[in-house]
C-alpha positions in Angstrom: 34.3 -8.5 -7.3 37.3 -8.7 -4.7 35.7 -11.6 -3.0 35.2 -14.1 -5.7 38.8 -13.2 -7.1 40.2 -13.6 -3.6 38.4 -17.1 -3.3 40.2 -18.0 -6.6 43.5 -17.1 -5.4 43.2 -18.7 -2.0 41.8 -22.2 -3.5 44.4 -22.2 -6.2 47.4 -21.5 -3.5 46.0 -24.1 -1.1 45.4 -26.6 -3.8 49.0 -26.2 -5.0 50.6 -26.4 -1.6 48.4 -29.7 -0.4 49.5 -33.2 -1.2 48.6 -34.5 -4.6 46.0 -36.7 -3.7 44.1 -33.8 -2.4 42.3 -32.0 -5.1 40.5 -28.7 -4.1 40.2 -27.3 -7.7 36.5 -28.2 -8.1 35.9 -25.6 -5.3 36.6 -23.0 -7.8 33.3 -23.0 -8.8 32.2 -21.3 -5.6 33.6 -18.0 -7.0 31.2 -17.7 -10.1 28.5 -19.1 -8.0 28.7 -16.2 -5.6 29.0 -13.4 -8.4 25.3 -13.1 -9.4 24.3 -12.0 -6.0 25.9 -8.8 -6.7 26.9 -8.4 -10.3 25.5 -9.2 -13.6 26.1 -11.9 -16.3 29.2 -10.1 -17.7 31.0 -10.1 -14.4 30.0 -13.5 -13.7 31.2 -14.6 -17.2 34.7 -13.2 -16.2 34.8 -14.7 -12.9 33.9 -18.1 -14.4 36.7 -17.7 -16.8 39.3 -16.9 -14.3 38.1 -19.8 -12.4 38.6 -22.1 -15.4 42.2 -20.5 -15.9 43.3 -21.1 -12.4 42.0 -24.9 -12.7 44.4 -25.0 -15.8 47.2 -23.7 -13.8 46.5 -26.1 -11.1 46.6 -29.1 -13.8 49.9 -27.7 -15.1 51.7 -27.4 -12.0 50.4 -30.6 -10.6 51.6 -33.4 -13.0 50.1 -32.2 -16.3 46.9 -32.6 -18.0 45.8 -35.9 -16.6 42.2 -37.3 -17.3 41.2 -36.4 -13.8 42.4 -32.6 -14.4 40.8 -32.6 -17.8 37.4 -33.6 -16.3 37.7 -31.1 -13.5 38.3 -28.2 -16.3 35.4 -29.3 -18.1 33.2 -29.4 -15.0 34.3 -25.9 -14.0 33.5 -24.5 -17.4 30.2 -26.1 -17.7 28.9 -25.1 -14.4 30.3 -21.6 -15.0 28.2 -21.4 -18.1 25.1 -22.5 -16.2 25.9 -19.9 -13.6 26.0 -17.2 -16.5 22.9 -18.4 -17.8 21.3 -18.1 -14.4 22.7 -14.6 -14.0 21.3 -13.6 -17.4 17.9 -14.8 -16.6 18.1 -13.0 -13.0 18.8 -9.7 -14.6 15.8 -10.0 -17.1 13.5 -10.7 -14.2 15.0 -7.9 -12.1 14.3 -5.7 -15.2 10.8 -6.9 -15.5 10.2 -6.5 -11.8 11.4 -2.8 -12.1 9.0 -2.3 -15.1 6.0 -3.7 -13.0 6.9 -1.6 -10.0 7.0 1.4 -12.3 3.7 0.7 -13.7 2.3 0.1 -10.0 3.9 3.5 -8.8 2.1 5.3 -11.8 -1.2 3.5 -11.3 -0.8 4.6 -7.4 -0.4 8.1 -8.5 -3.4 8.0 -10.7 -5.8 5.9 -8.6 -4.8 6.9 -5.1 -3.8 10.5 -5.5 -1.6 11.7 -2.5 -3.8 14.2 -0.3 -2.5 17.8 0.0 -1.1 18.6 3.3 -3.5 21.5 3.6 -7.1 21.8 2.7 -8.6 25.2 3.8 -8.3 25.2 7.6 -7.2 21.7 7.7 -3.7 20.0 8.1 -4.0 16.5 6.5 -1.7 13.5 6.3 -2.2 10.0 4.8 -0.8 6.7 4.9 -1.2 3.6 2.9 0.3 0.3 3.9 0.1 -2.6 1.5 0.3 -6.2 3.0 2.1 -7.4 0.0 5.9 -6.7 -0.6 5.8 -5.7 -4.0 2.3 -4.0 -4.2 1.7 -0.2 -4.0 -2.1 -0.2 -4.1 -5.1 -2.6 -3.2 -8.6 -2.4 -2.0 -8.2 0.4 0.4 -8.9 4.0 -0.7 -9.3 7.6 0.4 -9.8 11.0 -1.4 -10.5 14.6 -0.4 -11.8 17.4 -2.5 -12.6 21.2 -1.5 -16.4 22.4 -2.2 -17.7 25.7 -1.5 -16.4 26.7 2.4 -16.1 23.1 3.1 -13.7 20.0 2.7 -15.2 16.7 1.8 -13.3 13.3 2.5 -13.8 9.5 2.0 -12.1 6.5 3.2 -13.1 3.1 2.1 -12.3 -0.6 1.8 -13.2 -2.7 -1.0 -14.1 -6.5 -0.5 -11.2 -8.6 -2.2 -8.0 -8.2 -3.5 -6.1 -7.8 -6.7 -7.1 -5.9 -9.9 -10.7 -6.2 -9.2 -10.6 -4.3 -6.0 -8.4 -1.9 -7.6 -10.8 -1.3 -10.2 -13.7 -1.0 -7.8 -11.7 1.5 -5.7 -10.9 3.8 -8.9 -14.7 3.8 -9.9 -15.7 4.9 -6.4 -13.0 7.7 -5.8 -13.8 8.8 -9.5 -17.4 9.2 -8.7 -16.5 10.8 -5.3 -14.4 13.6 -7.0 -17.2 14.3 -9.2 -20.2 13.8 -7.1 -18.8 15.8 -4.3 -19.2 18.9 -5.9 -22.9 19.0 -6.8 -24.3 16.8 -4.0 -26.1 19.1 -1.3 -25.5 16.9 1.7 -23.8 13.6 2.5 -26.8 11.5 2.0 -27.3 12.5 -1.5 -23.6 12.1 -2.1 -23.6 8.5 -0.4 -26.7 8.0 -2.9 -24.8 8.9 -5.8 -21.8 6.7 -4.9 -24.2 3.8 -4.3 -25.7 4.1 -7.8 -22.4 4.5 -9.5 -20.9 1.3 -7.6 -23.9 -0.7 -8.5 -23.6 0.2 -12.2 -20.0 -0.8 -12.2 -20.6 -4.1 -10.5 -23.4 -4.9 -13.0 -21.2 -4.1 -15.9 -18.4 -6.2 -14.6 -20.4 -9.0 -13.8 -22.0 -9.0 -17.3 -18.6 -8.7 -18.8 -17.3 -11.5 -16.9 -20.2 -13.8 -17.8 -19.9 -12.7 -21.6 -16.3 -13.5 -21.5 -17.2 -17.1 -20.1 -19.0 -18.0 -23.2 -22.6 -18.1 -22.0 -25.6 -16.5 -20.4 -25.6 -16.8 -16.3 -28.7 -17.7 -14.5 -30.0 -14.7 -12.6 -29.5 -16.3 -9.3 -25.8 -16.8 -10.2 -25.6 -13.2 -11.2 -27.1 -12.0 -7.9 -25.1 -14.0 -6.0 -21.9 -12.7 -7.5 -23.2 -9.2 -7.1 -23.9 -9.9 -3.5 -20.2 -10.9 -2.7 -18.9 -7.3 -4.0 -19.2 -4.3 -1.6 -17.5 -1.2 -0.5 -17.5 0.0 3.2 -17.1 3.9 3.1 -17.1 6.7 5.6 -17.9 10.3 4.2 -16.9 13.3 6.0 -18.0 16.8 5.5 -16.0 19.5 7.5 -17.1 23.2 7.0 -14.5 25.9 7.3 -16.5 28.4 9.4 -18.2 25.9 11.8 -17.1 23.8 14.7 -19.6 21.1 13.7 -18.8 18.5 11.3 -20.9 15.9 9.3 -20.4 12.1 8.8 -22.1 9.4 7.0 -21.1 5.8 7.7 -21.5 3.0 5.1 -20.6 -0.1 7.1 -16.9 1.3 7.8 -15.1 1.3 11.1 -15.8 4.5 13.2 -13.4 7.3 13.1 -11.4 8.5 16.3 -11.7 12.0 17.4 -8.6 13.1 19.5 -9.5 16.2 21.5 -6.9 18.8 22.3 -7.9 18.4 25.9 -6.5 14.8 25.5 -9.8 12.5 25.4 -10.2 10.0 22.5 -13.9 9.6 21.3 -15.2 7.0 19.1 -17.6 8.3 16.5 -20.0 5.6 16.0 -23.0 6.3 13.8 -26.4 6.5 15.2 -27.8 5.0 12.0 -25.2 3.5 9.9 -26.0 2.7 6.3 -24.9 -0.8 4.8 -21.9 -1.0 2.6 -22.0 0.5 -0.9 -23.0 -2.0 -3.4 -24.4 -4.5 -0.8 -27.8 -3.5 -1.6 -27.8 -3.3 -5.4 -30.5 -5.9 -5.8 -33.1 -3.9 -3.8 -35.5 -1.0 -5.0 -33.9 2.6 -4.9 -34.0 4.1 -1.6 -34.2 1.1 0.5 -30.6 1.4 1.7 -31.0 5.0 2.7 -30.1 5.8 6.3 -31.1 8.7 8.5 -29.7 12.1 8.6 -25.8 12.6 8.7 -24.1 12.4 12.0 -22.7 15.5 13.6 -19.7 15.9 15.9 -17.8 18.8 17.3 -14.6 19.5 15.6 -12.9 22.3 17.0 -9.5 24.1 16.7 -6.8 21.9 17.7 -8.8 18.7 17.6 -7.7 15.8 15.4 -9.8 13.2 13.3 -8.4 9.8 12.5 -10.0 7.8 9.6 -8.7 4.3 9.1 -9.6 0.9 7.3 -10.2 -2.2 9.1 -6.7 -3.4 8.3 -5.4 -1.3 11.3 -7.8 -2.5 14.0 -7.8 -6.2 12.6 -4.1 -6.4 12.7 -3.0 -9.4 14.9 -0.3 -10.0 17.1 1.7 -13.2 17.2 -0.3 -14.1 20.1 -3.5 -13.5 18.4 -4.5 -10.1 20.0 -5.7 -7.3 17.7 -4.2 -3.9 17.4 -5.6 -1.6 20.4 -5.8 1.7 18.2 -8.1 3.7 20.4 -5.8 3.0 23.4 -2.6 3.7 21.5 -3.4 6.6 19.5 -4.0 9.1 22.5 -0.3 9.2 23.4 0.7 10.9 20.2 -2.1 13.4 19.5 0.2 16.5 20.0 2.6 15.1 17.4 1.0 16.7 14.4 -0.9 14.7 11.4 2.6 13.6 10.1 4.1 12.7 13.5 1.0 10.7 14.5 0.9 8.5 11.3 4.8 7.9 11.8 4.0 6.7 15.4 1.1 4.7 14.3 2.9 3.1 11.5 5.8 1.9 13.6 3.7 0.8 16.5 1.7 -1.0 14.1 4.4 -3.0 12.6 6.0 -3.6 15.9 2.4 -5.1 17.2 2.2 -7.6 14.1 5.9 -8.6 14.0 6.8 -6.4 10.9 4.4 -7.8 8.5 0.6 -7.0 7.9 -2.0 -9.5 7.1 -4.2 -7.1 5.1 -4.0 -3.6 3.5 -4.3 -0.8 5.8 -5.0 2.9 5.2 -5.2 6.0 7.5 -5.9 9.7 7.0 -5.4 12.2 9.7 -7.3 15.6 9.8 -6.3 18.4 12.3 -8.2 21.7 12.4 -5.6 24.3 13.0 -6.2 27.9 14.0 -3.2 29.2 12.3 -4.8 28.1 8.7 -8.1 29.6 9.4 -8.0 32.8 7.3 -11.4 34.2 8.3 -10.7 34.2 11.9 -7.3 35.6 11.6 -8.7 38.4 9.5 -11.4 38.9 12.3 -8.6 39.4 14.7 -6.9 41.9 12.6 -10.0 44.0 11.6 -12.3 45.2 14.4 -15.7 46.1 13.9 -14.9 50.1 13.1 -12.6 48.9 10.4 -9.5 50.3 12.0 -6.3 47.8 12.0 -4.8 47.0 15.1 
């Protein structure tokens, strides 16, 4: 508030000290015009009133209320009123934006639940980077759940943006959290998720056509269904085994950071098509071969990510070299690794992503392996060391 008041005082004094043919009074409107940038409508109205009062003082000390002075006073008053109205509208929009952000954050907590930092013998960290400034969630997704002596995870990317992609992501994660507990293997789990996504897409298409006021042609419905799909990567990490399992449904391959320093790209031997892309075909036509296996030993780190990471472009058009960059931070821990990746990714693109990006880091930690610790403490004869 000191700045607009100071402007009013300076302009008034300078106007009174200059020759009579120089009129600086109209500049008083600058003070109320600056006020909405840091204050509300009430303070803006007060500054506007002070500006009008200063113009009255100038008129009284500069030869009386001539027509010119009367016009200047009226002009400052009218412009001040308009600025107050603008400040009121700005306050209303700020409140509306705050409510939208609150709803968005609540939706994020429900749809995209934060992953726990520990899952059995695993240390976990997750990161979601929205491309839109005000967005909290979009079409990227991840979820994890504990099953008997194992941890199952999913990361995926819904084609498209907006509310439709959020709806698709919510359906898939809900189906995963339920089916992960009763599906014996990753292929069966992927099959259940495929069925769930196809049902959701069929219902969504039917509702959309119903709201359109007429029945759609079958070919049009099939074309619309074919435009919706979800890439997904399923991972099953047993607690007591150094071999983990993976089923890839059209998703970018994860990276395995060995404790020794190597970085391995875990490409699928027989990748399945994205979920929902084969809804029009008979059941079982999209089934891939057996799940891929890979060694996941104590100290190793697994990085799951969406295509928004590797397709992020620098100003010169080059893609982000994730596999080449990630190895230098392998010893930072899950949270530290994501911190370095986020900063490096934003530096690569110049501060703003063109698409949503999600990353999940899983590290097998010997310190969190209860059975192995118990075996070290209790020898074969049952005597404690």
